[in-house]
TILO-400500 format. One line per field, with one value per residue: x, y, z of N, C-alpha, C in turn. Coordinates in steps of 0.05 Angstrom, whole numbers, plus 5000, padded with zeros to 4 digits. Layout:
N
n.xx <- X|...
n.yy <- Y|...
n.zz <- Z|...
ca.xx <- X|...
ca.yy <- Y|...
ca.zz <- Z|...
c.xx <- X|...
c.yy <- Y|...
c.zz <- Z|...
! end
This chain:
190
n.xx <- 5996|6011|6002|6029|6048|6062|6120|6131|6174|6177|6129|6136|6180|6158|6121|6156|6183|6140|6125|6172|6174|6126|6138|6181|6156|6115|6147|6166|6127|6105|6086|6052|6027|6061|6108|6120|6129|6174|6210|6213|6233|6283|6306|6311|6346|6392|6402|6414|6461|6493|6494|6520|6572|6585|6585|6629|6670|6666|6662|6616|6553|6494|6423|6359|6293|6234|6165|6115|6065|6078|6082|6120|6192|6249|6312|6367|6414|6466|6489|6524|6481|6444|6397|6376|6336|6366|6397|6411|6439|6396|6377|6323|6304|6259|6217|6157|6106|6065|5992|5973|6015|6051|6097|6134|6170|6221|6263|6329|6367|6354|6374|6358|6309|6308|6300|6311|6355|6347|6291|6280|6275|6257|6275|6242|6178|6162|6120|6108|6140|6131|6102|6134|6183|6167|6159|6210|6251|6261|6238|6284|6323|6306|6340|6409|6466|6529|6592|6632|6625|6585|6519|6450|6419|6364|6298|6259|6197|6163|6098|6044|5976|5937|5963|5997|6037|6072|6117|6173|6235|6279|6339|6384|6437|6466|6521|6530|6517|6480|6419|6373|6312|6274|6205|6186|6239|6287|6330|6388|6379|6325
n.yy <- 3184|3232|3287|3345|3406|3476|3492|3518|3554|3570|3597|3639|3664|3684|3720|3757|3777|3802|3841|3871|3891|3922|3960|3987|4009|4041|4077|4111|4146|4212|4228|4269|4334|4370|4341|4334|4387|4399|4363|4382|4434|4423|4396|4438|4471|4438|4432|4485|4494|4453|4470|4519|4503|4472|4511|4542|4504|4485|4530|4547|4581|4581|4579|4592|4586|4610|4595|4642|4636|4605|4549|4513|4502|4512|4488|4518|4527|4566|4572|4578|4589|4614|4614|4551|4493|4455|4394|4340|4279|4241|4286|4324|4374|4406|4418|4402|4426|4399|4402|4432|4464|4525|4572|4630|4682|4729|4775|4793|4844|4915|4951|4959|4981|5035|5103|5111|5137|5125|5091|5021|4981|4971|4998|4987|4960|4910|4873|4861|4818|4780|4730|4700|4698|4671|4619|4606|4612|4593|4628|4670|4657|4680|4678|4678|4638|4644|4632|4661|4659|4689|4698|4709|4747|4723|4705|4650|4626|4569|4555|4526|4517|4514|4524|4576|4584|4542|4547|4535|4565|4586|4619|4662|4700|4767|4761|4711|4667|4609|4590|4546|4554|4527|4517|4570|4586|4639|4683|4724|4777|4785
n.zz <- 4123|4104|4120|4118|4143|4153|4189|4255|4255|4201|4195|4233|4209|4161|4183|4207|4162|4136|4174|4176|4124|4122|4162|4137|4092|4116|4145|4107|4095|4111|4177|4191|4170|4195|4201|4147|4133|4163|4140|4086|4095|4119|4076|4037|4064|4067|4013|3996|4026|4003|3948|3955|3972|3927|3887|3901|3895|3842|3810|3786|3777|3816|3830|3863|3848|3871|3874|3861|3885|3928|3927|3908|3898|3856|3836|3803|3748|3721|3657|3594|3561|3594|3649|3673|3693|3745|3738|3775|3800|3839|3866|3862|3814|3820|3875|3900|3944|3998|3999|4044|4057|4050|4022|4040|4014|4031|4009|4028|4036|4042|4006|3953|3956|3963|3937|3868|3819|3766|3739|3742|3683|3614|3550|3508|3488|3531|3533|3482|3464|3502|3501|3467|3495|3542|3524|3510|3552|3621|3680|3715|3775|3842|3884|3889|3884|3883|3849|3871|3924|3945|3970|3960|4008|4045|4070|4082|4095|4117|4119|4151|4132|4173|4221|4243|4280|4276|4242|4200|4185|4136|4136|4104|4118|4112|4118|4097|4127|4138|4163|4196|4224|4274|4293|4337|4347|4339|4302|4319|4302|4300
ca.xx <- 6018|6019|5994|6053|6041|6084|6131|6129|6195|6170|6107|6149|6197|6140|6110|6178|6187|6117|6127|6195|6166|6107|6152|6196|6137|6102|6166|6172|6105|6105|6065|6033|6036|6083|6132|6126|6140|6202|6226|6218|6250|6310|6315|6319|6370|6415|6408|6427|6488|6507|6499|6540|6598|6590|6591|6657|6689|6664|6663|6590|6533|6469|6402|6335|6269|6211|6139|6102|6043|6089|6075|6144|6216|6264|6340|6374|6442|6471|6510|6528|6455|6427|6388|6360|6333|6389|6393|6432|6431|6383|6367|6304|6307|6235|6205|6129|6097|6038|5970|5969|6039|6056|6121|6135|6198|6227|6291|6343|6376|6336|6388|6345|6283|6310|6294|6331|6357|6333|6273|6287|6257|6268|6269|6222|6154|6168|6097|6107|6153|6127|6095|6157|6203|6157|6164|6238|6268|6248|6243|6309|6319|6306|6362|6433|6488|6550|6618|6649|6619|6563|6492|6429|6406|6335|6284|6237|6181|6145|6075|6020|5951|5922|5978|6018|6060|6088|6132|6201|6245|6307|6350|6411|6444|6484|6549|6530|6509|6455|6407|6346|6300|6251|6183|6192|6266|6292|6358|6395|6370|6296
ca.yy <- 3197|3255|3314|3361|3434|3494|3491|3543|3572|3581|3617|3662|3678|3699|3743|3776|3790|3819|3864|3889|3905|3942|3982|4001|4024|4061|4097|4130|4166|4231|4223|4291|4357|4381|4326|4340|4414|4397|4349|4400|4456|4412|4391|4463|4480|4422|4438|4511|4489|4438|4487|4539|4490|4464|4536|4550|4484|4481|4555|4552|4597|4568|4596|4580|4600|4604|4600|4666|4627|4591|4520|4497|4516|4498|4493|4526|4529|4585|4564|4597|4596|4627|4598|4527|4476|4439|4365|4326|4252|4237|4311|4334|4403|4419|4406|4411|4426|4388|4420|4449|4480|4548|4585|4660|4692|4757|4779|4806|4872|4936|4970|4964|4993|5064|5117|5108|5158|5114|5070|4997|4975|4969|5020|4979|4947|4883|4856|4853|4793|4764|4702|4686|4694|4651|4593|4602|4609|4594|4652|4669|4653|4703|4675|4671|4625|4650|4619|4679|4655|4706|4687|4729|4744|4720|4690|4635|4614|4547|4560|4508|4533|4514|4531|4595|4583|4519|4553|4531|4588|4585|4646|4667|4727|4784|4750|4685|4646|4595|4580|4535|4560|4510|4533|4582|4596|4663|4690|4746|4802|4788
ca.zz <- 4135|4087|4129|4123|4144|4157|4216|4270|4247|4175|4200|4245|4189|4143|4199|4211|4137|4131|4192|4167|4099|4129|4176|4117|4076|4133|4154|4085|4094|4133|4196|4191|4155|4210|4193|4119|4133|4174|4119|4063|4104|4122|4049|4024|4079|4059|3984|3994|4035|3983|3924|3962|3971|3899|3872|3907|3884|3812|3795|3772|3792|3820|3840|3871|3839|3887|3862|3873|3902|3951|3925|3901|3891|3835|3835|3776|3741|3699|3639|3572|3549|3613|3671|3667|3716|3752|3737|3790|3808|3865|3877|3842|3808|3830|3898|3904|3972|4002|3996|4067|4061|4033|4028|4038|4009|4036|4002|4050|4039|4034|3991|3928|3961|3964|3912|3848|3799|3742|3745|3726|3662|3588|3532|3489|3499|3538|3529|3454|3460|3526|3495|3455|3516|3561|3513|3505|3575|3647|3696|3730|3804|3859|3902|3874|3899|3864|3852|3887|3952|3953|3970|3963|4034|4044|4092|4070|4116|4110|4136|4147|4130|4197|4245|4236|4299|4269|4217|4197|4170|4127|4136|4095|4127|4096|4119|4084|4146|4131|4187|4195|4250|4281|4305|4363|4347|4323|4300|4336|4292|4303
c.xx <- 6023|6011|6019|6044|6066|6094|6128|6150|6189|6148|6119|6166|6180|6129|6131|6182|6164|6118|6150|6188|6146|6119|6168|6178|6124|6121|6172|6150|6108|6081|6043|6043|6060|6109|6140|6139|6169|6220|6233|6236|6279|6322|6326|6345|6394|6422|6422|6456|6505|6514|6520|6568|6605|6597|6620|6677|6689|6666|6638|6572|6506|6448|6378|6312|6246|6185|6126|6078|6052|6084|6098|6168|6232|6293|6348|6404|6445|6494|6511|6501|6436|6419|6371|6357|6358|6382|6417|6421|6419|6374|6349|6308|6283|6224|6178|6122|6070|6017|5968|5993|6042|6082|6119|6163|6200|6257|6303|6347|6356|6350|6375|6318|6284|6303|6317|6332|6343|6315|6281|6266|6272|6260|6248|6199|6159|6145|6095|6119|6149|6120|6118|6178|6193|6163|6193|6254|6251|6254|6269|6303|6318|6330|6386|6453|6512|6576|6638|6645|6596|6537|6473|6418|6376|6325|6261|6223|6163|6122|6053|5995|5936|5937|6001|6041|6078|6105|6162|6211|6274|6317|6379|6417|6462|6513|6551|6523|6482|6444|6380|6334|6275|6229|6190|6220|6267|6322|6363|6383|6340|6288
c.yy <- 3224|3282|3330|3390|3451|3490|3518|3563|3584|3602|3642|3678|3695|3723|3764|3791|3809|3844|3882|3904|3927|3966|3999|4019|4047|4083|4117|4151|4186|4226|4244|4313|4371|4367|4331|4368|4414|4384|4367|4423|4446|4406|4416|4473|4465|4427|4464|4509|4474|4454|4509|4527|4482|4488|4544|4530|4483|4507|4561|4569|4582|4588|4579|4598|4591|4612|4624|4658|4610|4561|4502|4515|4499|4507|4499|4529|4549|4575|4585|4606|4610|4608|4575|4510|4458|4410|4351|4298|4253|4263|4323|4364|4418|4403|4419|4408|4411|4410|4440|4467|4502|4561|4615|4669|4722|4759|4798|4835|4892|4956|4977|4977|5023|5076|5114|5132|5150|5092|5045|4992|4975|4993|5013|4964|4917|4863|4846|4825|4774|4735|4687|4680|4673|4623|4586|4595|4608|4621|4649|4665|4680|4703|4665|4659|4625|4636|4636|4676|4672|4692|4710|4726|4742|4705|4676|4620|4592|4548|4540|4525|4535|4523|4550|4594|4559|4524|4547|4554|4583|4613|4646|4696|4741|4773|4722|4662|4635|4582|4567|4538|4542|4528|4544|4593|4622|4668|4716|4772|4807|4800
c.zz <- 4123|4096|4136|4122|4147|4185|4229|4262|4220|4178|4213|4226|4170|4158|4203|4185|4130|4148|4184|4142|4105|4144|4156|4100|4092|4141|4132|4083|4117|4151|4195|4173|4168|4202|4164|4117|4142|4153|4096|4071|4107|4095|4035|4038|4070|4030|3981|4004|4014|3958|3930|3961|3942|3882|3876|3894|3854|3796|3779|3790|3792|3830|3849|3862|3856|3873|3877|3891|3926|3951|3917|3899|3871|3836|3806|3773|3719|3683|3616|3559|3569|3636|3661|3692|3720|3753|3752|3797|3836|3879|3856|3838|3820|3854|3903|3934|3974|4002|4019|4072|4041|4042|4024|4036|4016|4030|4022|4050|4029|4015|3964|3931|3961|3937|3893|3830|3773|3750|3729|3705|3635|3571|3511|3503|3505|3533|3501|3450|3484|3520|3484|3477|3536|3551|3512|3531|3601|3661|3712|3760|3819|3878|3886|3893|3880|3870|3868|3917|3962|3951|3973|3991|4031|4068|4078|4092|4104|4129|4130|4148|4157|4222|4238|4256|4294|4244|4221|4179|4162|4124|4124|4101|4108|4096|4107|4102|4138|4156|4181|4222|4253|4292|4332|4365|4331|4322|4316|4328|4296|4329
! end
């Protein structure tokens, strides 16, 4: 009499649990590079908005440092010792891009491009202490999010290597408006 097997309900329950687990795992993976681009662009947009609000509420200054090669960006905080990577719960300080994605930064205002009376620079040889300074402090951000409510105007394009028409663009205007432009969209000034 001893042939006891699994009941139909037990088998169905196991199949449901396996399918729910696989759906949960698969849904965490980006479907394509386009989805990853959209996800990273939306993440930066939300982080800039969050840091703008946090700067106003806390009285702290924040910044974003973009990699010159366009492969990552890093959130930064200014304190008494200078600029350092921002450490927040559940928000990484550094966001790396997938291999096929590259970012292009264009800083907004042209007011610094005009001829200057004095050329920017230092009175002493900066290369003399370059190795010491590199070890000591990280590079400062290019984009500033200040406690006074001011934001550095900029445009950051997320470009896939294979499709230039599929670019997402984060725009911070002179008036402080923060926009995320989907592929094919443009702001009024363009």
